[in-house]
Short mmCIF file of the C-alpha atoms (twelve columns), coordinates in Angstrom:
data_MODEL
# 
_entry.id   MODEL 
# 
loop_
_atom_site.group_PDB 
_atom_site.id 
_atom_site.type_symbol 
_atom_site.label_atom_id 
_atom_site.label_alt_id 
_atom_site.label_comp_id 
_atom_site.label_asym_id 
_atom_site.label_seq_id 
_atom_site.Cartn_x 
_atom_site.Cartn_y 
_atom_site.Cartn_z 
_atom_site.pdbx_PDB_model_num 
ATOM 1   C CA . MET A 1   40.402 60.380 -39.520 1 
ATOM 2   C CA . ASP A 2   43.902 59.557 -38.310 1 
ATOM 3   C CA . GLY A 3   45.151 56.063 -39.243 1 
ATOM 4   C CA . ARG A 4   46.163 55.274 -35.667 1 
ATOM 5   C CA . PHE A 5   42.691 56.160 -34.436 1 
ATOM 6   C CA . ARG A 6   41.162 53.899 -37.103 1 
ATOM 7   C CA . ALA A 7   43.459 51.049 -36.068 1 
ATOM 8   C CA . VAL A 8   42.432 51.405 -32.428 1 
ATOM 9   C CA . GLN A 9   38.723 51.522 -33.304 1 
ATOM 10  C CA . ALA A 10  39.050 48.456 -35.528 1 
ATOM 11  C CA . ALA A 11  40.898 46.623 -32.741 1 
ATOM 12  C CA . VAL A 12  38.082 47.439 -30.295 1 
ATOM 13  C CA . VAL A 13  35.479 46.073 -32.723 1 
ATOM 14  C CA . GLU A 14  37.559 42.922 -33.243 1 
ATOM 15  C CA . HIS A 15  37.906 42.532 -29.469 1 
ATOM 16  C CA . ILE A 16  34.116 42.666 -29.071 1 
ATOM 17  C CA . ALA A 17  33.823 39.927 -31.719 1 
ATOM 18  C CA . ASP A 18  36.423 37.845 -29.878 1 
ATOM 19  C CA . VAL A 19  34.744 38.283 -26.495 1 
ATOM 20  C CA . SER A 20  31.407 37.290 -28.048 1 
ATOM 21  C CA . THR A 21  32.724 33.729 -28.495 1 
ATOM 22  C CA . ARG A 22  32.983 33.218 -24.740 1 
ATOM 23  C CA . GLU A 23  30.376 30.960 -23.209 1 
ATOM 24  C CA . HIS A 24  29.101 33.486 -20.668 1 
ATOM 25  C CA . VAL A 25  28.886 36.502 -23.040 1 
ATOM 26  C CA . GLU A 26  26.064 37.463 -25.386 1 
ATOM 27  C CA . VAL A 27  26.575 40.245 -27.921 1 
ATOM 28  C CA . GLY A 28  23.902 41.756 -30.137 1 
ATOM 29  C CA . VAL A 29  24.852 44.116 -32.971 1 
ATOM 30  C CA . ILE A 30  22.338 46.303 -34.769 1 
ATOM 31  C CA . ASP A 31  23.265 46.993 -38.392 1 
ATOM 32  C CA . GLN A 32  23.066 50.771 -38.688 1 
ATOM 33  C CA . ALA A 33  23.073 50.545 -42.507 1 
ATOM 34  C CA . GLY A 34  19.876 48.503 -42.688 1 
ATOM 35  C CA . PRO A 35  16.265 49.357 -41.898 1 
ATOM 36  C CA . LYS A 36  15.352 49.377 -38.229 1 
ATOM 37  C CA . ARG A 37  12.011 48.984 -36.514 1 
ATOM 38  C CA . LEU A 38  13.276 50.883 -33.476 1 
ATOM 39  C CA . VAL A 39  16.111 53.267 -32.694 1 
ATOM 40  C CA . ALA A 40  16.946 53.814 -29.033 1 
ATOM 41  C CA . PRO A 41  15.925 57.365 -28.072 1 
ATOM 42  C CA . GLU A 42  18.879 57.610 -25.680 1 
ATOM 43  C CA . THR A 43  21.582 55.428 -24.226 1 
ATOM 44  C CA . PHE A 44  20.421 53.507 -21.191 1 
ATOM 45  C CA . HIS A 45  21.813 50.923 -18.789 1 
ATOM 46  C CA . ILE A 46  19.484 48.587 -16.907 1 
ATOM 47  C CA . TYR A 47  20.620 47.424 -13.493 1 
ATOM 48  C CA . GLY A 48  18.394 44.433 -12.816 1 
ATOM 49  C CA . GLU A 49  14.783 45.014 -11.871 1 
ATOM 50  C CA . ARG A 50  15.324 47.967 -9.542  1 
ATOM 51  C CA . ALA A 51  17.103 50.750 -11.421 1 
ATOM 52  C CA . ALA A 52  18.257 52.099 -14.755 1 
ATOM 53  C CA . GLU A 53  20.436 54.968 -15.895 1 
ATOM 54  C CA . LEU A 54  19.610 57.212 -18.843 1 
ATOM 55  C CA . ASP A 55  22.505 59.067 -20.445 1 
ATOM 56  C CA . GLY A 56  21.170 62.404 -21.618 1 
ATOM 57  C CA . THR A 57  22.578 65.649 -22.903 1 
ATOM 58  C CA . LEU A 58  22.626 67.139 -19.417 1 
ATOM 59  C CA . GLY A 59  24.133 64.069 -17.789 1 
ATOM 60  C CA . PRO A 60  22.874 60.832 -16.314 1 
ATOM 61  C CA . ALA A 61  19.420 60.371 -14.843 1 
ATOM 62  C CA . PHE A 62  18.573 57.413 -12.624 1 
ATOM 63  C CA . VAL A 63  15.204 55.713 -12.916 1 
ATOM 64  C CA . GLU A 64  13.568 53.581 -10.233 1 
ATOM 65  C CA . ASP A 65  9.871  53.881 -11.121 1 
ATOM 66  C CA . PRO A 66  8.529  50.385 -11.950 1 
ATOM 67  C CA . THR A 67  6.516  51.662 -14.946 1 
ATOM 68  C CA . ASP A 68  9.552  53.419 -16.417 1 
ATOM 69  C CA . LEU A 69  11.728 50.357 -15.794 1 
ATOM 70  C CA . ALA A 70  9.186  48.127 -17.536 1 
ATOM 71  C CA . SER A 71  9.239  50.480 -20.528 1 
ATOM 72  C CA . LEU A 72  13.050 50.355 -20.686 1 
ATOM 73  C CA . HIS A 73  13.038 46.556 -20.417 1 
ATOM 74  C CA . ALA A 74  10.526 46.399 -23.291 1 
ATOM 75  C CA . THR A 75  12.694 48.757 -25.366 1 
ATOM 76  C CA . PHE A 76  15.747 46.589 -24.698 1 
ATOM 77  C CA . GLU A 77  13.868 43.445 -25.741 1 
ATOM 78  C CA . ARG A 78  12.772 45.089 -29.001 1 
ATOM 79  C CA . LEU A 79  16.337 46.242 -29.723 1 
ATOM 80  C CA . TRP A 80  17.727 42.797 -28.857 1 
ATOM 81  C CA . ALA A 81  15.228 41.169 -31.217 1 
ATOM 82  C CA . GLN A 82  16.415 43.247 -34.186 1 
ATOM 83  C CA . ALA A 83  20.121 42.715 -33.440 1 
ATOM 84  C CA . HIS A 84  22.411 40.174 -35.079 1 
ATOM 85  C CA . HIS A 85  23.745 37.487 -32.729 1 
ATOM 86  C CA . GLY A 86  26.399 34.759 -32.825 1 
ATOM 87  C CA . ASP A 87  28.096 34.207 -36.175 1 
ATOM 88  C CA . ALA A 88  25.934 36.847 -37.873 1 
ATOM 89  C CA . ALA A 89  27.034 39.455 -35.305 1 
ATOM 90  C CA . ARG A 90  30.685 38.471 -35.696 1 
ATOM 91  C CA . ALA A 91  30.404 38.728 -39.495 1 
ATOM 92  C CA . LEU A 92  28.906 42.215 -39.153 1 
ATOM 93  C CA . LEU A 93  31.644 43.226 -36.705 1 
ATOM 94  C CA . ALA A 94  34.302 41.965 -39.147 1 
ATOM 95  C CA . ARG A 95  32.763 44.097 -41.921 1 
ATOM 96  C CA . ILE A 96  32.723 47.099 -39.587 1 
ATOM 97  C CA . ALA A 97  36.392 46.585 -38.624 1 
ATOM 98  C CA . ARG A 98  37.392 46.388 -42.309 1 
ATOM 99  C CA . ALA A 99  35.425 49.544 -43.114 1 
ATOM 100 C CA . VAL A 100 36.967 51.455 -40.198 1 
ATOM 101 C CA . ARG A 101 40.481 50.554 -41.375 1 
ATOM 102 C CA . ARG A 102 39.885 52.051 -44.863 1 
# 
């Protein structure tokens, strides 16, 4: 991997750590090197209680069904529970930034 690309990626990770210190921001980081109880089957974005977007191979799909939304909210809560937060998340992000720079 190109050194400039690594520097940019490391800077992004460090920026996330910096932003996580702001009062109105919560960041959770899942350690991909450790065991996980759950891996997200796809990327998803929840927009409140009324809609969500799934990012699939063929493009985005929007979900509005209450049962599907409840399932996505439950998945998010399980992922959030296994994530590192606060100082532990920032320590993990610092390790990631160092590893990316190598």
